[in-house]
N, C-alpha and C positions, 0 to 999 in steps of 0.2 A: 251281461246276465239277462235273464228274462224279466227281472223285476225292476230293472233300471229306467231312469227318467229319459234314456235315450229313445225310448218308443215314443216319440212325440206324435201328437195326434191332431186332427181337426175335427171339430164339431160336424154332426151330421147336417148336411145341407139339403134345402128344398131346391127345385127349379129356381134356378136364378134368373098416388099418392105423391104423387109428386107435389111438393109445396115450394116454398121458397127455398132456402138452404135449411139442411136438418139443424144446423149450428145456430143459425138465426131464431129458428123455431124454439130450439131448446132454451136458447137465451130469454125469448120471451115468456117462456114458462106458462103455455096456455092452460087452461082449465083440463082440457083433454088433448094430449099430444099425440097425434096421429103416427107418430115415428118412433116415441120411446114409451113403452107402455108402462114402465116403473114409475114415470112422473106421476101420474094419477091413478093408475090401476094398483091400489095398495092391499085388494084382497081378491079372493077367487072370483068372486061375481064381477067386479069391475074389470079384472083381466079378460073374462069371458066377453063381456060387452065389447071391449077394446078389440079383441080379435074378430068377434062378429062383423064389427065395422069395416075391418079391413077386407074380411071376406065379401061383404057387400060391395065394396068399392071394386073387389078384383071381378064380382058378377056382371056390375056395371060396365067396366072396361070391357069385357067378353061382349055382352049385350050389344054395345058400340061397334065392336068389330064386325059382328055378323049383321048388323042392320044395314051396311054398305051396300049400296045396290048398283053403283056404277063399276069401272074397271078397278080390280086390285092393284093398291099401290102400297109402298113402304110407309109412307105417312098414314094411309088411312086404314092397314091392316097390320103391319108389323108394330107400329107405333102403341096402338092399344094392346095388342097381345103383350108386347114388353112391359107396359104400364101394368097389366094384370099380373104378369111374372113378380114384378117388383111389389106388388101388394101381398103376393103369397110369401115372397122372401121375408120381407119387413114382419110379417105375421109371424111366420116360422122362427126366424130368429129371435124374436122376443118371447114367444111361447117357450122356446127350448131353454132361454135364458131362466126363465121361471123354474122349469124343470130340473135346471142343473145346477142353479146358483141360489135359488130363494130359502130364507133362513127358515120360513115356516112350512111344515111339512104339507099342509092343506093347500098351500101355493104351488109345491111342488108336485103334488098330486093333479091340481089343475093345469099347470104347465104340461104336464105328461099327456092328459087327456085332449087338450088343444092343438099340441103338436100332432097327435094322431089324426084330428079333425082336419088339419090343415093339410097333412100329407094326403088325406083323402081328397079334398078338393083339388089338389094338385094332381092325383091319379085322374079324376075325373076330366080335368083340362087336357091331360096326355091322350086321353081316349076319344076326345071330342072329335068327331069326324068331320064336322062341319067347320070346325076352327082349321084342323089340319087342310082340308079342301082350299079355304080361303088364303092360308099363307102359302100353299103349294101354287096359287093362281096369282101369287106377286111375281113379276119379272125379277129375275137376279140382276141387281144392278151392276153396271159395267165400269162405273166411274167412282164406285165407293168399296173397296176391298174389304173393310170391316165389317159392313153391314152385309154385303154378299156372304161373308163367311158366317158371320150370326145367323142368317136366314138357312144357310145350308145346313149349318150344325142343329137348329132347331128341327128342322125336316128330318134329318137322321134320328134325332132322338124320339120324334114321334114315330117313326116307322119302328124302332126298337122297342118302343112301349107298346105296340101291338095294334095299333089304331087303325090297320087295315082288315082287322080281325072281323067276325060277324057279330052281332048283338050278344049273343049267348055267350061266345068266347070272352067278349069285353067285360061281361058282369063277372066271370070266373076270376079274371086277370084283376079287376077291381078288389074284389074280395082278397085274394091272394096279396096284393100290393097292402091291404089295410091289416092283414094278419102280420105282413114282414114289419111292417112300422110298429106295431102294438109288441111284437116280441123283441125287437130290437131295442125299445123304451125300457121294457120290462126288464132285459139283461143289465142295461146300463145302470139302472135304477138300482138292481139288487148289488151290484159292485159298489155304487156311491154309498149305500145305506151297510154295506157288509163290514164296516170296521172292526177288527178284532182286537182283544186284548191279551197281552203274555205278560207273566210277571218274570222277573229276574233278580237274582240276589247281589249284592253289592260287588261281591268276587266276580260275577260275570260280566260286569260293566267295565272291567280292568280293561285298558287301552282305549276306551272312549274318550271323546275330547272334555275337558273338565266343565265347559259350559254347558255341553250336552247333559252330563250327570246332574249340573246344578239346576236345570230346567225340571228333574224327575224327582220329586220329594219321595223318599221312603215312607212306607205306612206304618203302624205301630210295631209291626212284626219286621220291620227291616227290608221288605220286600217292595222292588221298585216295579210300577206298572207301566209297560210299553204298548204302543198301539201299531197296527199297521198303516197308519199314515206316512206319508213319505219323509217328512222330518225325522221321524224315528227311525225308519226302516234303514236307510242307506247308511248312516254311520254305523249301525250295528254289522251289517254285512261287511263292512270294510274295516272296522278297526278293533271290534270285539275278540278278545283274546279267548274267547270261550266257544269252542265248535258247538257245543249243545245249545247255547244261546241262538247262534247263527243258524242252526238248524231249524229249532221252533220257530224263529223270526221268518224264515223263508218259506217254510211250510204254511205259516198262517197266512202271509201274504198272499200265497196262490190259493188258499182255500177261503177267501173273503166270501166269495158268492157260491161256495160248494157247500151242499149238493144243488141248491135251489137252481142254477142254471144249466144243469145237466140237461134237465127235458125241455128248458126254454131254448137251449141251442139245437136239440135233436129237430124241435119243431120249426125253428127257424131255418135251418137246413132242408127241411122237407118242404116247407114254403118255398124257397127259392128254387129249389129242383122242379116243383110242379109248375112254377111260372117258366122257367126255362123251357120246359118241355112244350108248354103250350106255344112258347114264341118261336118253337122250331129248332132250338139248342139241345144238343146232347147232354150237357151239365151246365150248372150256372156259372162256372169260371169261363166258359165260352162267350156266354152273354155278356158277362160282366168286363171282358177285354174288347167288346166288338167295338166300341167307341174310344178306346184308348191308344196312345201312342204305340204301345206294344202289340196290338192287332189280334190277339189270339192267344188262348192258353198255351198252345204249342209253342208260341213265341216265347211265352213267359217261361215255359221250361228249358228253353234253349238258353235264355239268359242267365237263369239259375245255375246251368251247367258251366256257361262260360266263366263266371265270377266264381263258382266252386274251383274250377281248374285253376284260376288265377291265384286264389287265396288259401288254396288247402295246403300248399307247402310252407308258407308261412306261419300259417295257425298250428300246423304240426312241429315246427320248430320251435314256435313260443310257448307250446305246452311242455315239449320237451325240456325246455328250459326252466320253466316253472316247476315241474314236477322233481327235477334235480335239485333244485334250490330247496323246495320243500322237504325232500328226505334227507338233504343236509343238515336241517334243523329238527326232523323227526325221523332218525334212523328207523326202518322197518314199514315206514308208510308207503303203502301199494298204489295208492291212486288218490286223486283230489275230489272231493265230493261237489257237487253244485252248489252248496251253500257255503263252500269254503273257496270257491274261486276268487271272489273278489278280495277276500281276506289275503290269500297266498299273494295275490297279484300285488295287492298293496307292499306285504313285505319283501316281495322281489324288486319292486321299483325303491325300496328304501335302501335295500342292499346294492342293487346294480347302478342306481342313478344318484345315489346320496339324496333321495327326494322323499319327504314323508308328506303325504297328502293333507295333512293337519297343518304342515307350516304353513299354508298360504291361506286357510281360512281365516285368520284374522286380518288379512288384506283384503277379504271380499264380504264385508258387511253389507246385508241387502241394499240398504239406502243407496249405499255408494256405487253398487254394481248398477242398480238401475238408472241412477244420474250417469253412469259412465256409459253404459250401453245407448242412453239416448244420446251423448255427446258423440260417440263413435258413428251412430246411426246418422246424424245431423251431417257430420263432415262427409260419410261416404255417399250419401245419396243427396246431399245439397239440400236439405230441408231445415227448418227450424221447428222445436218443439216449445210452446208456451203452455205452462200448466194453468188449468182452468180451477181455480180455488173454490168457486161457488157453484160448479155443475153439480146438478142433481143426479145423484147416483144409487145403485140398489143396495150398496152396502157402504158403511162409513170408511173401511179401509180402502176403496176405489181411488185409484189415482186418474186424474184426466187431464190429458194435453190435446190442444189443437197443433195441428200441422200445417206450417206453410211453407211455400217454395222459397228456396234460396238460390235457384240457379240463375244465371245472368239472362235477363230479358223477362223474367216473371217473378222476380223477388217480391216477396210479400203477398204473394195469392194463396188464399185459404186453400188447402187442398183436403182436409177432412180432420177427424177428430179420433182418438184413440183411447181406450180404458185399460188401465191395468188392476186387474183382481188377481192378487198374488200369494196369499196366503190361505192356509186350510181353515175350515171353519165346517161345524157339525152341519151335514145335509149336502154341502157343497160337492161338486164334482171333483173326484179324487186324482186327476190327471193333469198334464200340461200341454195346453192347446192354444190355439189361435182360431178366432172366429170373426166371422162378419155380423156387425149389427145392422148397418145399412148398405145397401150397394150405390156405387156412385151413378149418376146421370148426367153429364156434363151439361151445366147451365142450369140444373134443375134440382138436383140432390147432391151432398157430399157424402162420400163414403166414410162410415163410421166401423170401427172394429175394435175387438178386445182381446187381451191374454188372460186366460185363466190357469192358473198356476198354483203351485204348493209348497212354496217355499218356505224355510224358516223365517223368522223374524215377524214383524207386525203386532208384536204385543209387547207390554211394558217389561223391561229388562232383559229382553232378547234381542241383540243385534242382529241376528239372522246371520250368522257366520257360515258362507256357503264353501261347499267343496267345489274343487275347478271344474268338476262334471257339471255341477248345478249350473255354474254360470255358462257352460258351453249350451245347455239347454236353453237358457234364457236367450242368448245370441240367435240359437235356432229358431224358437218362437217368433222372436221380433222380426225376422226374415220373412214370416209369413205375413205379419202386420204391414209391413212396408210393401209388400207385394200388392196386398189389397187396396192399401191408400194410394200408391202411386199408377197401380192398374186400374183404380176406379175412376179415371178422368174420362173415359170415353162416353161415346154416345148412348150407348144402352146397357140398362141395369143387368142383363145377363151376359155382359162381356170383360166383367171384373176380375181381377186376380184371382180369386177363388172360384172363378168358374172355367180355368184352363182343364185341359185333361188331366184326369186324377192323377194319373201317372207321371205328371211333370210338376205336381203342385209342391213337392217337397225340394225340389232343385235350388230356388233361392234361399230357402231357409238353412239347407246343409251347406250351402256356400257361404253363407254368413258365419256359420261356426268357424270355419277355418281361420276367420279374423282372430279369434280367441289368441293365438299363437304369438302374436305380435308385441314385442316389447313395449314400443312407444305405445301401443294402445292399452295395454295392461297397466302401464305407469301413469297413463292418465287419469286412471281412476283407483288403481289398487294401492290405498292407503289403509296402515294398520290403524285398526279402529280405535286404539287407546291413544297412540302416541302421535298418529299422522304421517309416519314414516311411509314413505313411498317403497312398494315391493322391489328388492334388489333386481339387477338383471340378472344376477348370477342365479338368484332363486327360479326367476322365469326360465332360463335356459335349463335347469334341472327339470322343472316340471314339463317343458316340451318333450325333452330326452325321454322322461319317464311317460308321458302319455302316448308318445309314439309306439310305445311297446305295447302289443297286443292287438293291433289292428287286423291283423290276419284272423284272429279268433271272433274279433268283432263282427268282421263280414260273415265269417262262418255262422255267427249266431243271427245274424238277419237273414241268411239263407234258411236257416233253420225254420224262423218265423214265417217266412215266404212260401216255403215248401208245406208246412204245416196247414196254413191257410187255403194254399191250393188244394191241398189233398181232401179236406173235408167238403171241399166244393166240387170235388171233380169225380166224385164216385156216389153210388146210391146212398143216400141218408141212412136207410135201414142198416146197411152195411158198415157205416162208421163207427169205430171203436175209438173213442178220445184217448183211453189210455195206452192202447195199443200203437197208434200213431205216435203218440208221445213218446214212446219208448224206442221206435224204429227211427223216429228223427234225431233222438238224442244220439241212437248208435250211428247215424250217419254224419252228424254235423257238430255234435258237444263232446268233447273229450273228457269232460268231468263225469263223474261216476252219479248216475240218477239216484233221487232219493225215492223211495216208496212212499207214496201219499201226496205226491207232487200233482196238484190238480189245476195247473197253469190256465188250462184253456176255458175254466169257468170264469175268470175275470179277464180273458184276452179280450178288451173291447175293440180291438181293429177287427175282429170277426163280424162286428155289427157296423162300424164305419167303412173300413176298407173292403169287407167281405173276403172274396178270393185274392184280392190284390195288394196284398201286402209287400210284393215284389217292389211297389213303388218306390220304399226308400232304397233298395238296391240298384233300381236304376237310375234314380235321381241322385245318388251317390256319386254314380260313374259320370252324370252331367256336371253335378255341383263340383266334383274336383277338378273337371277339364276347365269349367268357368273359371274359378280360382287360380288355374296355372297361367292364365291370361294376365293377372296382375302383376304389377312391379311389387315384388317383396319389399323392397328398399322404399317404397311410397304408395302402400295401400289405399289410405284414404284419399289422398290430395292428386294422385295422376289422373290421366285422362280416361284411363280404363273404367273407373269408378261411374263417372258420367256416361260414357258409351253403354256400360251394362244397364245402367238405369233406363236409357232410352230404348235400348235393344231388347232387353228381357222383361223388366218390370212396367215400362208404361204401357205397353200394348195391350196388357192384360190378356183376354182370351179375343182379342180381336183378329187372331190368325193362328193357324196350328201351332203347337207346341213345338213341333220338329222344325218349323221355319225360325221361331225364336231361337233356337238351338244355332241353327246355321247362321242367322243374322249376327250373331254375336261372335261363334266360333270362326265362322267362313266355311265351315265343313260339319258335317254330322258328328256326335260326339264319338270318341274314341276311348278304348280301354288303357291307352297307354299311361294317362296320367294317374289314373288309379293305381296301377300297377306300382309306380313310382311311391305315391302316397302311402301303399301298404307297406313298402319297405324302406320308407323314408328314416334316416337316422339323424336326429338334432345332436348336436356336440354337447355333452354336460359342460357346466362351467368349471373353470380350473382353479376360481380365486377362493374357494371354501365359503360362498355367500350362504346365508341363512338357510 
């Protein structure tokens, strides 16, 4: 479904100060920490001063680069350029944190303005012909493939930015880039601030978990107030027996930023098209894929068609089964609406697989899930997590961990730091994502990253019982985080895990999702929150059997989003009709009956982050399932494949093309075969009548 947490995303990133290590500096708690704005910048003025200092350092690095008089070398040219890039990345990540996470509206406003300012500085650098000429004059290294790739990639990005255009054209490019940034930030802010409320009667809550109902107190007239925050939405869509409540929640969730984002999105598409035209591309989608694995919008369309051909028969079979079941329960039912799809899927799984999604929630209280995922990742990636109790954080709810190497030959080496900001609060970003805080530079700066999620829990009296789909999302996002930490050990700030081609970035996270089905992994942390009882293997078997149902329709949903994102960027903006495209793509990919008033596009934040390239999730699912197929299912965490995966896929970061990372691990390019098997995989339900 289009409102589900499966649409995991990554924060908007800049082009991707070096002191001692970031962690040592944080421990020293200096008056002004040049790497962590929240340590000292407690108000808007202080944040602005902090960002301006980073921009001054960036300018000094560029001045140093341009002052070179002798032959250009990696050390005298690429090094100061990377230092400048690092300053921009640190400034951008911190400003974006204020924009998306700060409790005070004034600080969020300042973060938004500063993010735009940093983006403008980034654009200036990307259009600086003197810097480009200096970089182009550096001889490509013959004995350092990682540095060679970084330099070649940097020069490519410069050419795609329009650095070779005349001054008048570059002025237009600069103005368009600033406009695109401003509109993207406005779009996201409207979604973050757009929480809506709906009321429900006691009867309409029938079917919802008792702990959910207990957290929502009725008003004097007996009405219950629900919001469009994720902890409220998903249980309603899956468990409420009231079709009317499900419909109201569905439409409210998709209308959070409607109508205010309609014109914002129109203006954004127009600015992107204008920029693509100036740079010599017919449409934005052609420009946006020029530096990706996929290579072109035409190749994207071919991928969508290939996955459509592979998944459509399974999706049609699954929907036919679901409709027949729903009709057996409600004779006369003609079809299933979009707001009822999750509910009927849940009912079907209960009947077909004897699995009630609510039955596993008591085994997944948030705190235990967090501890379990850390434990799983520690074994899989050969690392150790140590909580930093006295870390300075931007909100008291944030958990902080230092990451140490546990691999033979490097045990005890500090690799970086992670922050977990996992529960909703007013003004906070409403999605589920992983983001860098600091890039890594070997021997100079350790990588730091964060998860920003909106799971239940985090407040007194709420154990945060999670649906199994939410645990999968947690695994997914943690995959991004490990890619950043393990891939951030290289020589350059701009070659970390988040700097790989954008259409490879979801592969490690989607691979980690598959670990969720393993009985040993789940039993290591799945404990009944009141009794401590371990989740029964029979219940896990039922859950696996039930969760495998619907993979064809899930892929069709991904193709729906990928096609919509491509279409709005692959035609003249003036001709884009958001509602008409919505209906057309519904008809092509979605078997559910559309609802009048669905304004999904107004809060589809991936149109800002991934722009036309939402296909990334489809391509990377193909790669991720192929990766996972190489693991020994009887020994996922401790077999030799785990370390080979860390070294071949995660550790290199962006030091080589993503296609090479795939070949290094698989011994060949990715294949669709594993995805086809996964889509039709059937787990055997337990026969022992487990809970």
